[in-house]
C-alpha positions in Angstrom: 0.0 0.0 0.0 2.8 2.4 0.9 4.5 1.8 -2.4 1.3 2.3 -4.4 0.6 5.5 -2.5 4.1 6.9 -3.3 3.9 6.1 -7.0 2.5 8.7 -9.3 -1.2 9.2 -8.6 -3.8 10.5 -11.0 -4.5 14.2 -10.9 -7.9 13.5 -9.4 -10.2 10.6 -8.8 -11.8 9.6 -12.2 -9.0 11.1 -14.4 -8.5 7.8 -16.2 -12.1 7.7 -17.4 -12.7 11.4 -17.9 -13.0 13.1 -21.2 -9.5 14.6 -21.5 -8.7 17.6 -23.7 -5.5 19.6 -24.3 -5.2 23.2 -25.4 -2.3 25.4 -26.4 -2.0 29.1 -25.4 0.0 30.3 -28.4 2.3 33.4 -27.9 3.2 35.1 -31.1 5.2 38.3 -31.8 3.4 41.0 -33.7 5.5 44.1 -34.6 7.9 43.3 -31.8 5.2 42.8 -29.1 4.0 39.6 -27.6 0.3 38.6 -28.4 -1.9 35.7 -27.5 -3.4 34.0 -30.6 -7.0 32.8 -30.6 -9.2 30.9 -33.0 -12.8 31.6 -34.0 -14.4 28.2 -34.3 -15.9 27.4 -37.7 -19.5 28.4 -38.2 -20.2 24.9 -39.5 -19.0 23.2 -36.4 -21.6 21.0 -34.6 -20.5 22.2 -31.2 -20.0 25.9 -30.2 -19.8 27.4 -33.7 -18.4 30.9 -33.7 -17.0 30.7 -30.2 -13.5 31.9 -29.4 -11.1 29.1 -28.4 -7.5 28.1 -28.2 -6.1 25.5 -30.5 -6.7 22.1 -29.0 -9.0 19.1 -28.7 -9.6 15.7 -27.3 -6.6 13.6 -26.3 -6.4 10.5 -28.5 -5.2 7.1 -27.3 -2.4 7.4 -29.8 -1.1 10.7 -28.2 2.0 10.1 -26.1 0.9 12.8 -23.6 -1.5 15.7 -23.2 1.3 18.0 -24.5 1.7 15.9 -27.7 -2.1 16.2 -28.1 -2.0 20.0 -27.9 0.8 20.1 -30.4 -0.9 17.7 -32.8 -4.2 19.7 -32.6 -2.4 23.0 -33.2 -0.8 21.5 -36.2 -4.1 20.1 -37.6 -6.0 23.3 -37.0 -3.5 26.0 -37.8 -1.1 24.2 -40.2 1.9 25.1 -38.0 4.9 22.8 -38.3 5.2 21.0 -34.9 9.0 21.8 -34.9 8.0 25.5 -34.8 6.0 25.1 -31.6 8.2 25.8 -28.6 6.4 24.7 -25.4 7.3 26.9 -22.4 5.4 24.8 -19.9 2.2 23.4 -18.6 -0.4 25.2 -16.5 -2.7 23.8 -13.9 -5.4 21.5 -15.3 -8.9 22.8 -15.5 -11.3 20.3 -14.0 -14.7 21.3 -15.1 -16.2 18.1 -13.5 -15.0 14.6 -12.6 -15.8 13.6 -16.2 -14.2 16.6 -18.0 -10.6 17.9 -17.7 -8.5 20.3 -19.8 -4.7 20.4 -19.8 -3.4 23.8 -20.9 0.1 24.4 -22.3 1.8 27.7 -23.1 4.0 27.8 -26.3 5.6 30.3 -28.7 4.9 29.9 -32.4 5.8 31.9 -35.4 2.5 33.3 -36.7 4.1 33.6 -40.1 3.8 29.8 -40.2 0.0 30.1 -40.2 -0.5 30.2 -43.9 -3.7 28.2 -44.3 -5.7 27.1 -41.3 -8.2 24.3 -41.4 -11.5 25.9 -42.6 -13.5 22.9 -41.3 -12.5 23.8 -37.8 -11.3 27.4 -37.8 -13.3 30.4 -39.2 -10.6 33.0 -38.4 -7.7 33.8 -36.1 -6.8 37.0 -34.3 -4.4 38.1 -31.6 -4.6 40.2 -28.4 -1.5 42.0 -27.0 -0.3 40.4 -23.7 0.0 44.0 -22.4 -3.7 44.7 -23.0 -4.6 41.5 -21.2 -2.5 42.5 -18.2 -4.3 45.8 -18.0 -7.9 44.8 -18.6 -10.0 43.0 -16.0 -12.6 40.5 -17.2 -16.2 40.7 -15.8 -18.1 37.8 -14.3 -21.6 36.4 -14.3 -22.8 33.6 -12.1 -24.9 30.7 -13.5 -26.8 28.5 -11.1 -26.9 24.8 -11.9 -29.5 22.6 -10.2 -29.0 18.8 -10.0 -31.8 16.8 -11.6 -31.7 13.1 -10.7 -33.3 10.7 -13.3 -36.6 9.0 -12.6 -34.9 5.7 -11.6 -32.6 7.3 -9.0 -32.6 5.0 -5.9 -34.1 7.3 -3.4 -35.0 4.4 -1.2 -31.2 3.9 -0.5 -30.6 7.4 1.0 -31.8 9.1 4.1 -34.8 11.4 3.5 -35.5 9.6 0.3 -37.0 11.8 -2.4 -37.1 14.7 0.2 -33.3 14.9 -0.1 -32.3 18.5 -0.6 -30.0 18.7 -3.7 -27.8 21.7 -3.5 -27.6 24.0 -6.5 -24.1 24.8 -7.7 -22.9 28.2 -8.8 -20.6 28.4 -11.9 -18.6 31.6 -12.5 -18.6 32.6 -16.2 -15.9 35.1 -17.1 -15.9 37.5 -20.1 -13.2 39.4 -21.9 -14.4 42.0 -24.5 -11.8 42.9 -27.1 -13.1 44.8 -30.1 -15.7 42.7 -31.9 -14.7 39.6 -30.0 -16.1 38.2 -26.8 -14.1 35.5 -25.0 -16.0 33.5 -22.4 -16.5 30.0 -21.1 -13.6 27.5 -20.8 -11.3 29.7 -22.9 -11.9 32.8 -20.7 -11.3 30.7 -17.5 -8.0 29.3 -18.9 -7.0 32.8 -20.2 -7.7 34.4 -16.8 -5.5 31.8 -15.0 -2.7 32.5 -17.6 -2.9 36.2 -17.1 -2.9 35.9 -13.3 0.1 33.5 -13.6 2.2 36.0 -15.6 1.2 38.9 -13.4 
């Protein structure tokens, strides 16, 4: 037991079976100034069309690590040669729920390498100066989520049965406004953590 406890443990209980995603926060130089690069998701995407995101996606079984998945996805979406992606490090994972986790990585890329991005996944790309992000606070709205057990939930197994008081959960949704773009949701949460880290 002691040996098992001292071996590398999962990040959290359920990590092995969770939906695992990896994203890259790309730093690019524009006119001698560092910017963060973002994607606008293709308007034909089935999920979240038109939303702002970082390059990234689901970790495949063939990916050697979350970092390799982030690099692969960046290559597939932006057409950037993997050898031009210089990973600076990994940030804290974002655990949205026990069944959904995102591993963010920070890397520099040469934005001149982005010659033809994948139109099936990416509608457009744009950048925001790091200095702007350091000097502009996002705003926040709270969303209340109420658990709704299914009809076959075994209430007979728990104290108070169907009178059990399920607690609503508050989710913080952060928003960055930059020109015509609104960054929110998972991307804003990861971005906020990145900005706080470099501050």
